[in-house]
Structure formats: C-alpha cells, structure tokens
N, CA and C atoms as a LAMMPS dump frame, in Angstrom:
ITEM: TIMESTEP
0
ITEM: NUMBER OF ATOMS
531
ITEM: BOX BOUNDS ff ff ff
-5.0000000000000000e+02 5.0000000000000000e+02
-5.0000000000000000e+02 5.0000000000000000e+02
-5.0000000000000000e+02 5.0000000000000000e+02
ITEM: ATOMS id mol type element x y z
1 1 1 N 48.94 142.481 338.531
2 1 2 C 47.527 142.616 338.826
3 1 3 C 47.303 144.042 339.335
4 2 1 N 46.319 144.758 338.782
5 2 2 C 46.081 146.135 339.2
6 2 3 C 45.528 146.183 340.63
7 3 1 N 45.922 147.2 341.355
8 3 2 C 45.434 147.408 342.715
9 3 3 C 44.126 148.183 342.638
10 4 1 N 43.126 147.68 343.315
11 4 2 C 41.816 148.329 343.31
12 4 3 C 41.859 149.564 344.199
13 5 1 N 41.293 150.641 343.685
14 5 2 C 41.186 151.859 344.48
15 5 3 C 39.771 152.035 345.018
16 6 1 N 38.928 151.05 344.756
17 6 2 C 37.547 151.127 345.243
18 6 3 C 37.53 151.028 346.765
19 7 1 N 36.699 151.836 347.365
20 7 2 C 36.558 151.85 348.815
21 7 3 C 35.789 150.602 349.245
22 8 1 N 36.318 149.887 350.213
23 8 2 C 35.64 148.716 350.743
24 8 3 C 34.53 149.174 351.67
25 9 1 N 33.331 148.667 351.437
26 9 2 C 32.184 149.034 352.27
27 9 3 C 31.91 147.887 353.233
28 10 1 N 31.494 148.251 354.417
29 10 2 C 31.223 147.246 355.429
30 10 3 C 29.728 147.185 355.74
31 11 1 N 29.276 146.036 356.164
32 11 2 C 27.888 145.871 356.607
33 11 3 C 27.863 145.639 358.118
34 12 1 N 28.988 145.867 358.776
35 12 2 C 29.053 145.763 360.226
36 12 3 C 28.988 147.163 360.807
37 13 1 N 27.92 147.481 361.512
38 13 2 C 27.781 148.851 362.025
39 13 3 C 28.709 149.126 363.202
40 14 1 N 29.156 150.35 363.282
41 14 2 C 29.895 150.846 364.432
42 14 3 C 28.868 151.477 365.359
43 15 1 N 28.79 150.995 366.592
44 15 2 C 27.867 151.542 367.578
45 15 3 C 28.67 152.37 368.565
46 16 1 N 28.187 153.59 368.829
47 16 2 C 28.932 154.477 369.72
48 16 3 C 28.005 155.484 370.383
49 17 1 N 28.579 156.195 371.367
50 17 2 C 27.858 157.303 371.978
51 17 3 C 27.87 158.47 370.996
52 18 1 N 26.778 159.209 370.925
53 18 2 C 26.757 160.37 370.043
54 18 3 C 27.491 161.552 370.677
55 19 1 N 27.735 162.557 369.862
56 19 2 C 28.226 163.834 370.365
57 19 3 C 27.441 164.931 369.652
58 20 1 N 27.604 166.16 370.127
59 20 2 C 26.795 167.268 369.62
60 20 3 C 26.928 167.45 368.109
61 21 1 N 28.078 167.133 367.544
62 21 2 C 28.257 167.318 366.103
63 21 3 C 27.466 166.301 365.277
64 22 1 N 26.902 165.283 365.928
65 22 2 C 26.045 164.307 365.236
66 22 3 C 24.611 164.806 365.08
67 23 1 N 24.262 165.905 365.757
68 23 2 C 22.874 166.357 365.807
69 23 3 C 22.202 166.516 364.46
70 24 1 N 22.872 167.151 363.517
71 24 2 C 22.266 167.372 362.198
72 24 3 C 22.04 166.051 361.459
73 25 1 N 22.994 165.127 361.566
74 25 2 C 22.833 163.828 360.903
75 25 3 C 21.715 163.014 361.553
76 26 1 N 21.607 163.101 362.879
77 26 2 C 20.527 162.404 363.585
78 26 3 C 19.184 162.979 363.151
79 27 1 N 19.098 164.294 363.098
80 27 2 C 17.854 164.957 362.689
81 27 3 C 17.44 164.51 361.287
82 28 1 N 18.394 164.464 360.362
83 28 2 C 18.093 164.042 358.985
84 28 3 C 17.637 162.579 358.956
85 29 1 N 18.268 161.727 359.752
86 29 2 C 17.877 160.322 359.812
87 29 3 C 16.443 160.186 360.32
88 30 1 N 16.128 160.836 361.438
89 30 2 C 14.78 160.756 362.012
90 30 3 C 13.745 161.272 361.011
91 31 1 N 14.069 162.352 360.343
92 31 2 C 13.154 162.935 359.35
93 31 3 C 12.82 161.935 358.238
94 32 1 N 13.771 161.056 357.915
95 32 2 C 13.572 160.079 356.846
96 32 3 C 13.045 158.733 357.333
97 33 1 N 12.721 158.641 358.613
98 33 2 C 12.229 157.384 359.186
99 33 3 C 10.792 157.552 359.672
100 34 1 N 9.872 157.66 358.742
101 34 2 C 8.456 157.774 359.089
102 34 3 C 8.02 156.473 359.744
103 35 1 N 7.167 156.457 360.724
104 35 2 C 6.322 157.539 361.21
105 35 3 C 6.889 158.263 362.441
106 36 1 N 8.192 158.231 362.653
107 36 2 C 8.758 158.896 363.827
108 36 3 C 8.411 160.377 363.847
109 37 1 N 8.16 160.883 365.038
110 37 2 C 7.931 162.313 365.202
111 37 3 C 9.237 163.049 364.975
112 38 1 N 9.17 164.091 364.181
113 38 2 C 10.353 164.914 363.934
114 38 3 C 10.485 165.939 365.053
115 39 1 N 11.647 165.979 365.646
116 39 2 C 11.961 166.995 366.634
117 39 3 C 12.736 168.089 365.921
118 40 1 N 13.032 169.159 366.62
119 40 2 C 13.887 170.175 366.012
120 40 3 C 15.315 169.64 365.966
121 41 1 N 16.109 170.179 365.054
122 41 2 C 17.509 169.798 364.994
123 41 3 C 18.181 170.119 366.329
124 42 1 N 17.786 171.235 366.93
125 42 2 C 18.352 171.628 368.218
126 42 3 C 18.074 170.562 369.281
127 43 1 N 16.883 169.989 369.285
128 43 2 C 16.55 168.916 370.228
129 43 3 C 17.519 167.755 370.059
130 44 1 N 17.797 167.35 368.816
131 44 2 C 18.714 166.235 368.579
132 44 3 C 20.145 166.582 368.984
133 45 1 N 20.547 167.836 368.803
134 45 2 C 21.876 168.265 369.265
135 45 3 C 21.95 168.143 370.787
136 46 1 N 20.916 168.61 371.476
137 46 2 C 20.894 168.541 372.946
138 46 3 C 20.895 167.091 373.412
139 47 1 N 20.088 166.244 372.78
140 47 2 C 20.065 164.822 373.158
141 47 3 C 21.454 164.219 373.015
142 48 1 N 22.091 164.465 371.873
143 48 2 C 23.404 163.884 371.607
144 48 3 C 24.463 164.419 372.57
145 49 1 N 24.302 165.657 372.997
146 49 2 C 25.277 166.278 373.886
147 49 3 C 25.007 165.942 375.355
148 50 1 N 23.789 166.157 375.824
149 50 2 C 23.473 166.007 377.246
150 50 3 C 23.169 164.579 377.668
151 51 1 N 22.702 163.757 376.746
152 51 2 C 22.293 162.397 377.082
153 51 3 C 23.092 161.34 376.308
154 52 1 N 24.319 161.65 375.965
155 52 2 C 25.109 160.732 375.135
156 52 3 C 25.289 159.362 375.771
157 53 1 N 25.314 159.313 377.104
158 53 2 C 25.52 158.022 377.764
159 53 3 C 24.291 157.118 377.708
160 54 1 N 23.129 157.667 377.337
161 54 2 C 21.921 156.843 377.204
162 54 3 C 21.327 156.939 375.795
163 55 1 N 22.164 157.313 374.836
164 55 2 C 21.777 157.344 373.42
165 55 3 C 22.812 156.559 372.624
166 56 1 N 22.414 156.081 371.459
167 56 2 C 23.313 155.288 370.605
168 56 3 C 23.228 155.807 369.171
169 57 1 N 24.388 155.935 368.547
170 57 2 C 24.483 156.217 367.112
171 57 3 C 25.107 154.99 366.459
172 58 1 N 24.578 154.617 365.302
173 58 2 C 25.161 153.533 364.504
174 58 3 C 25.641 154.124 363.192
175 59 1 N 26.841 153.734 362.806
176 59 2 C 27.42 154.206 361.544
177 59 3 C 27.761 153.023 360.656
178 60 1 N 27.571 153.231 359.369
179 60 2 C 28.086 152.331 358.333
180 60 3 C 28.917 153.201 357.403
181 61 1 N 30.175 152.86 357.26
182 61 2 C 31.068 153.61 356.379
183 61 3 C 31.035 155.113 356.667
184 62 1 N 31 155.456 357.945
185 62 2 C 31.039 156.854 358.357
186 62 3 C 29.723 157.594 358.277
187 63 1 N 28.656 156.933 357.847
188 63 2 C 27.342 157.572 357.737
189 63 3 C 26.457 157.13 358.893
190 64 1 N 25.757 158.081 359.521
191 64 2 C 24.828 157.761 360.605
192 64 3 C 23.607 157.065 359.997
193 65 1 N 23.406 155.795 360.388
194 65 2 C 22.302 154.997 359.858
195 65 3 C 21.388 154.468 360.955
196 66 1 N 21.718 154.758 362.204
197 66 2 C 20.887 154.316 363.31
198 66 3 C 20.996 155.259 364.482
199 67 1 N 19.928 155.335 365.268
200 67 2 C 19.866 156.249 366.397
201 67 3 C 18.872 155.743 367.42
202 68 1 N 19.28 155.755 368.663
203 68 2 C 18.354 155.561 369.778
204 68 3 C 18.559 156.731 370.719
205 69 1 N 17.444 157.385 371.063
206 69 2 C 17.495 158.4 372.108
207 69 3 C 16.823 157.829 373.342
208 70 1 N 17.465 158.043 374.474
209 70 2 C 16.913 157.545 375.716
210 70 3 C 17.436 158.325 376.897
211 71 1 N 16.85 158.044 378.034
212 71 2 C 17.309 158.657 379.282
213 71 3 C 16.84 157.804 380.455
214 72 1 N 17.551 157.912 381.547
215 72 2 C 17.093 157.284 382.776
216 72 3 C 15.973 158.159 383.33
217 73 1 N 14.879 157.543 383.743
218 73 2 C 13.754 158.29 384.291
219 73 3 C 14.141 158.764 385.69
220 74 1 N 14.065 160.061 385.943
221 74 2 C 14.448 160.571 387.265
222 74 3 C 13.666 159.878 388.388
223 75 1 N 14.359 159.549 389.439
224 75 2 C 13.85 158.901 390.658
225 75 3 C 13.359 157.474 390.449
226 76 1 N 13.627 156.896 389.285
227 76 2 C 13.236 155.501 389.03
228 76 3 C 14.44 154.763 388.455
229 77 1 N 14.437 153.459 388.617
230 77 2 C 15.477 152.622 388.016
231 77 3 C 14.979 152.097 386.68
232 78 1 N 14.595 153.039 385.819
233 78 2 C 14.024 152.672 384.526
234 78 3 C 14.664 153.506 383.426
235 79 1 N 14.986 152.83 382.344
236 79 2 C 15.536 153.472 381.152
237 79 3 C 14.387 153.718 380.188
238 80 1 N 14.207 154.966 379.762
239 80 2 C 13.161 155.274 378.799
240 80 3 C 13.785 155.47 377.427
241 81 1 N 13.307 154.728 376.436
242 81 2 C 13.743 154.871 375.049
243 81 3 C 12.697 155.7 374.325
244 82 1 N 13.131 156.85 373.834
245 82 2 C 12.229 157.791 373.181
246 82 3 C 12.059 157.429 371.706
247 83 1 N 13.161 157.298 370.983
248 83 2 C 13.074 156.991 369.556
249 83 3 C 14.115 155.96 369.156
250 84 1 N 13.724 155.125 368.215
251 84 2 C 14.64 154.205 367.544
252 84 3 C 14.48 154.474 366.056
253 85 1 N 15.576 154.855 365.418
254 85 2 C 15.544 155.135 363.974
255 85 3 C 16.595 154.293 363.276
256 86 1 N 16.198 153.65 362.188
257 86 2 C 17.131 152.867 361.365
258 86 3 C 16.912 153.266 359.912
259 87 1 N 17.978 153.716 359.284
260 87 2 C 17.926 154.106 357.882
261 87 3 C 17.55 152.92 356.996
262 88 1 N 16.813 153.168 355.908
263 88 2 C 16.537 152.079 354.963
264 88 3 C 17.827 151.405 354.479
265 89 1 N 18.933 152.143 354.46
266 89 2 C 20.218 151.577 354.024
267 89 3 C 20.726 150.502 354.977
268 90 1 N 20.23 150.482 356.204
269 90 2 C 20.741 149.549 357.209
270 90 3 C 19.688 148.551 357.672
271 91 1 N 18.551 148.536 357.025
272 91 2 C 17.499 147.611 357.45
273 91 3 C 17.881 146.18 357.081
274 92 1 N 17.421 145.252 357.889
275 92 2 C 17.735 143.844 357.667
276 92 3 C 18.991 143.388 358.389
277 93 1 N 19.666 144.3 359.105
278 93 2 C 20.88 143.951 359.842
279 93 3 C 20.598 143.659 361.312
280 94 1 N 19.347 143.797 361.73
281 94 2 C 19.03 143.647 363.148
282 94 3 C 19.577 144.799 363.979
283 95 1 N 19.722 145.956 363.33
284 95 2 C 20.373 147.096 363.962
285 95 3 C 19.603 147.629 365.163
286 96 1 N 18.282 147.66 365.101
287 96 2 C 17.503 148.144 366.232
288 96 3 C 17.813 147.35 367.492
289 97 1 N 17.788 146.025 367.379
290 97 2 C 18.07 145.174 368.537
291 97 3 C 19.522 145.321 368.979
292 98 1 N 20.452 145.405 368.036
293 98 2 C 21.863 145.603 368.393
294 98 3 C 22.062 146.887 369.192
295 99 1 N 21.391 147.961 368.777
296 99 2 C 21.524 149.222 369.495
297 99 3 C 20.908 149.13 370.884
298 100 1 N 19.772 148.461 371.028
299 100 2 C 19.164 148.289 372.342
300 100 3 C 20.075 147.475 373.26
301 101 1 N 20.665 146.416 372.736
302 101 2 C 21.596 145.605 373.536
303 101 3 C 22.808 146.424 373.956
304 102 1 N 23.331 147.231 373.045
305 102 2 C 24.447 148.126 373.36
306 102 3 C 24.059 149.082 374.487
307 103 1 N 22.866 149.627 374.397
308 103 2 C 22.411 150.612 375.363
309 103 3 C 22.306 150.037 376.772
310 104 1 N 21.723 148.856 376.92
311 104 2 C 21.556 148.309 378.269
312 104 3 C 22.883 147.858 378.874
313 105 1 N 23.927 147.766 378.059
314 105 2 C 25.263 147.439 378.554
315 105 3 C 25.989 148.652 379.128
316 106 1 N 25.502 149.844 378.872
317 106 2 C 26.176 151.063 379.307
318 106 3 C 26.176 151.194 380.827
319 107 1 N 27.277 151.719 381.359
320 107 2 C 27.373 151.961 382.799
321 107 3 C 26.232 152.844 383.293
322 108 1 N 25.818 153.812 382.499
323 108 2 C 24.75 154.733 382.899
324 108 3 C 23.422 154.009 383.106
325 109 1 N 23.291 152.796 382.564
326 109 2 C 22.044 152.048 382.654
327 109 3 C 22.127 150.886 383.644
328 110 1 N 23.239 150.815 384.385
329 110 2 C 23.453 149.695 385.308
330 110 3 C 22.301 149.46 386.272
331 111 1 N 21.71 150.52 386.789
332 111 2 C 20.659 150.355 387.789
333 111 3 C 19.283 150.087 387.224
334 112 1 N 19.146 150.113 385.919
335 112 2 C 17.819 149.964 385.31
336 112 3 C 17.281 148.545 385.489
337 113 1 N 16.061 148.457 385.98
338 113 2 C 15.382 147.163 386.107
339 113 3 C 14.417 146.932 384.957
340 114 1 N 14.02 148.037 384.294
341 114 2 C 13.078 147.953 383.172
342 114 3 C 13.469 148.953 382.091
343 115 1 N 13.199 148.586 380.868
344 115 2 C 13.277 149.5 379.743
345 115 3 C 11.84 149.871 379.414
346 116 1 N 11.577 151.167 379.315
347 116 2 C 10.234 151.648 379.005
348 116 3 C 10.279 152.382 377.67
349 117 1 N 9.185 152.32 376.957
350 117 2 C 9.016 153.086 375.725
351 117 3 C 7.518 153.241 375.495
352 118 1 N 7.145 154.074 374.554
353 118 2 C 5.743 154.156 374.161
354 118 3 C 5.635 153.846 372.671
355 119 1 N 4.556 153.144 372.321
356 119 2 C 4.335 152.719 370.935
357 119 3 C 2.851 152.862 370.62
358 120 1 N 2.544 153.412 369.446
359 120 2 C 1.156 153.44 369.004
360 120 3 C 0.759 152.038 368.541
361 121 1 N -0.531 151.743 368.619
362 121 2 C -1.025 150.416 368.246
363 121 3 C -0.633 150.026 366.822
364 122 1 N -0.591 150.998 365.924
365 122 2 C -0.374 150.696 364.506
366 122 3 C 1.102 150.545 364.12
367 123 1 N 2.028 150.774 365.018
368 123 2 C 3.449 150.737 364.673
369 123 3 C 3.993 149.309 364.799
370 124 1 N 3.699 148.495 363.796
371 124 2 C 4.064 147.074 363.811
372 124 3 C 5.565 146.86 363.926
373 125 1 N 6.365 147.702 363.278
374 125 2 C 7.827 147.538 363.33
375 125 3 C 8.347 147.711 364.753
376 126 1 N 7.84 148.702 365.48
377 126 2 C 8.289 148.917 366.858
378 126 3 C 7.847 147.787 367.772
379 127 1 N 6.617 147.318 367.602
380 127 2 C 6.158 146.185 368.407
381 127 3 C 7.056 144.976 368.17
382 128 1 N 7.376 144.692 366.922
383 128 2 C 8.24 143.544 366.605
384 128 3 C 9.63 143.718 367.216
385 129 1 N 10.174 144.921 367.114
386 129 2 C 11.502 145.179 367.673
387 129 3 C 11.525 144.923 369.176
388 130 1 N 10.595 145.508 369.918
389 130 2 C 10.645 145.385 371.374
390 130 3 C 10.235 143.996 371.857
391 131 1 N 9.357 143.321 371.141
392 131 2 C 9.037 141.928 371.496
393 131 3 C 10.258 141.034 371.258
394 132 1 N 10.936 141.251 370.135
395 132 2 C 12.145 140.479 369.844
396 132 3 C 13.262 140.771 370.84
397 133 1 N 13.396 142.018 371.227
398 133 2 C 14.391 142.398 372.229
399 133 3 C 14.09 141.71 373.565
400 134 1 N 12.833 141.748 373.991
401 134 2 C 12.455 141.102 375.252
402 134 3 C 12.782 139.609 375.212
403 135 1 N 12.461 138.945 374.102
404 135 2 C 12.78 137.512 373.964
405 135 3 C 14.283 137.298 374.02
406 136 1 N 15.047 138.139 373.348
407 136 2 C 16.499 137.964 373.267
408 136 3 C 17.175 138.064 374.629
409 137 1 N 16.648 138.906 375.509
410 137 2 C 17.279 139.068 376.821
411 137 3 C 16.605 138.232 377.911
412 138 1 N 15.557 137.5 377.532
413 138 2 C 14.836 136.694 378.51
414 138 3 C 13.949 137.533 379.41
415 139 1 N 13.524 138.688 378.911
416 139 2 C 12.669 139.578 379.696
417 139 3 C 11.212 139.397 379.347
418 140 1 N 10.364 140.012 380.136
419 140 2 C 8.94 140.008 379.85
420 140 3 C 8.548 141.382 379.319
421 141 1 N 7.53 141.406 378.484
422 141 2 C 7.024 142.652 377.922
423 141 3 C 5.571 142.807 378.333
424 142 1 N 5.273 143.959 378.93
425 142 2 C 3.905 144.31 379.296
426 142 3 C 3.589 145.648 378.653
427 143 1 N 2.31 145.894 378.397
428 143 2 C 1.921 147.2 377.864
429 143 3 C 0.514 147.549 378.297
430 144 1 N 0.261 148.841 378.288
431 144 2 C -1.076 149.366 378.587
432 144 3 C -1.169 150.751 377.976
433 145 1 N -2.388 151.16 377.557
434 145 2 C -2.547 152.523 377.058
435 145 3 C -2.042 153.518 378.106
436 146 1 N -1.335 154.543 377.663
437 146 2 C -0.722 155.477 378.612
438 146 3 C -1.041 156.931 378.27
439 147 1 N -0.451 157.424 377.193
440 147 2 C -0.766 158.777 376.754
441 147 3 C -1.934 158.663 375.784
442 148 1 N -3.094 159.163 376.199
443 148 2 C -4.333 158.957 375.461
444 148 3 C -4.545 160.025 374.375
445 149 1 N -5.133 159.579 373.265
446 149 2 C -5.414 160.456 372.122
447 149 3 C -6.11 161.755 372.549
448 150 1 N -7.158 161.645 373.319
449 150 2 C -7.94 162.844 373.652
450 150 3 C -7.451 163.521 374.928
451 151 1 N -7.071 162.761 375.922
452 151 2 C -6.659 163.353 377.202
453 151 3 C -5.311 164.062 377.105
454 152 1 N -4.4 163.537 376.271
455 152 2 C -3.05 164.085 376.216
456 152 3 C -2.703 164.772 374.898
457 153 1 N -3.317 164.353 373.81
458 153 2 C -2.925 164.84 372.481
459 153 3 C -4.011 165.662 371.783
460 154 1 N -5.038 166.058 372.509
461 154 2 C -6.098 166.876 371.93
462 154 3 C -6.671 166.251 370.657
463 155 1 N -6.68 164.915 370.611
464 155 2 C -7.232 164.207 369.466
465 155 3 C -6.352 164.203 368.228
466 156 1 N -5.144 164.735 368.328
467 156 2 C -4.28 164.908 367.148
468 156 3 C -3.213 163.832 366.981
469 157 1 N -3.148 162.905 367.893
470 157 2 C -2.122 161.847 367.836
471 157 3 C -2.728 160.59 368.451
472 158 1 N -2.443 159.432 367.876
473 158 2 C -3.009 158.202 368.44
474 158 3 C -2.478 157.934 369.857
475 159 1 N -3.238 157.157 370.597
476 159 2 C -2.839 156.748 371.943
477 159 3 C -1.496 156.02 371.888
478 160 1 N -0.64 156.36 372.827
479 160 2 C 0.659 155.695 372.976
480 160 3 C 0.553 154.691 374.116
481 161 1 N 0.928 153.442 373.835
482 161 2 C 0.957 152.404 374.858
483 161 3 C 2.304 152.451 375.561
484 162 1 N 2.284 152.421 376.893
485 162 2 C 3.523 152.339 377.651
486 162 3 C 3.947 150.881 377.677
487 163 1 N 5.113 150.619 377.116
488 163 2 C 5.668 149.278 377.033
489 163 3 C 6.766 149.171 378.079
490 164 1 N 6.749 148.087 378.827
491 164 2 C 7.751 147.846 379.857
492 164 3 C 8.392 146.488 379.611
493 165 1 N 9.723 146.491 379.481
494 165 2 C 10.477 145.252 379.291
495 165 3 C 11.354 145.064 380.521
496 166 1 N 11.19 143.934 381.2
497 166 2 C 12.047 143.656 382.358
498 166 3 C 13.453 143.352 381.855
499 167 1 N 14.431 143.944 382.525
500 167 2 C 15.829 143.767 382.13
501 167 3 C 16.493 142.703 382.993
502 168 1 N 17.504 142.03 382.454
503 168 2 C 18.214 141.012 383.225
504 168 3 C 18.911 141.654 384.431
505 169 1 N 19.138 140.832 385.46
506 169 2 C 19.772 141.321 386.681
507 169 3 C 21.206 141.775 386.46
508 170 1 N 21.915 141.157 385.551
509 170 2 C 23.311 141.489 385.356
510 170 3 C 23.64 141.632 383.895
511 171 1 N 24.782 142.252 383.613
512 171 2 C 25.206 142.444 382.226
513 171 3 C 25.471 141.12 381.533
514 172 1 N 25.823 140.095 382.296
515 172 2 C 26.114 138.801 381.683
516 172 3 C 24.896 138.255 380.949
517 173 1 N 23.704 138.47 381.505
518 173 2 C 22.485 137.988 380.86
519 173 3 C 22.256 138.708 379.544
520 174 1 N 22.548 140.018 379.503
521 174 2 C 22.373 140.773 378.271
522 174 3 C 23.392 140.321 377.217
523 175 1 N 24.595 140.053 377.638
524 175 2 C 25.637 139.605 376.687
525 175 3 C 25.269 138.285 376.04
526 176 1 N 24.539 137.435 376.787
527 176 2 C 24.154 136.124 376.261
528 176 3 C 23.196 136.243 375.103
529 177 1 N 22.494 137.384 375.011
530 177 2 C 21.532 137.587 373.931
531 177 3 C 22.273 137.715 372.649
C-alpha cells in the first residue's frame, strides 16, 4: 500500500500568546476581517510584543486564523478586549468564544471581575459572540452607548456601546464553560 505524502490538516486550533513576529500576520488577518478597524502593522507588532499576556493568536496548520487584542484597564480590575478577528477559513469552529475562554484563564487576567469591549449597534456577529460568551461562563452582559458618533468620532464612526460581561469568581467556573 503506498504511503501518502499528503499533509494532514487539522481543524483543532492552537491557541497561544502572540509574539512580535506575528505582527504582520495579525495585521493581514484584521485587514481581511471587515468591519474591523485596520490599525497599522506597527500597532499589531506592539500589541503582540507588549501585551502578549492579554492577547491570543489562533493557528490552524501554522497559519494565523484568529486574534484577540486586549489589555487590563489601568487602575481597574477589568479586561478590555479591543478586537476579535476570525479568518473565514476558521469560521464555524466557535473560535471567537474559545479565544475569549483562553484569555480569561490567563494569569494576567486573574484579578479581572469584568470583561469590557465596545460594539457598534450594527455588528451582529460581535453581539452574538459576547452574548454567547456571557451565557457560557454564567455571566451577565450589560451595555450602554459610550463613545458617541458626534462627541467622540466627529460624525465619522457609529456610536460604540460599552459592553460589560461579569466574569466568574474563579478559574474553575470558566473551565466549566
């Protein structure tokens, strides 16, 4: 019987902390995930380097297919998630929720009582992701308009709602999700 030389592909993502060399791949992923705001490649390099403990990269077969950028809010016990990007190649795997669960398990996020993010009213995918995440961890989700179209964005960007998800008291609750 002939031995196959075909490369076996996996549908199980590898979740890990990013490093500075991931910056270009992260930038390309974000650029291809509309309607996410595109940052400079340098911004993504800095995020991956300086905030690796509160960011997540997902790989399938060595390719970056998922990204979460986040940081602990200074002087608060709150984790802020800036962007969640999932490549079309990895959609349908529940990757967004998997990355969020991975993130709240990190030692750097131990003190967080809430996960915060901002979402425009029209971003149905993000609303579904964070509502599903809140249900999965047994948390509550609250939101209110925060960064206003005219007051903060000079009328050039829709209002961003500040979303707050209460986090479980211990890592055991997150693992149960």
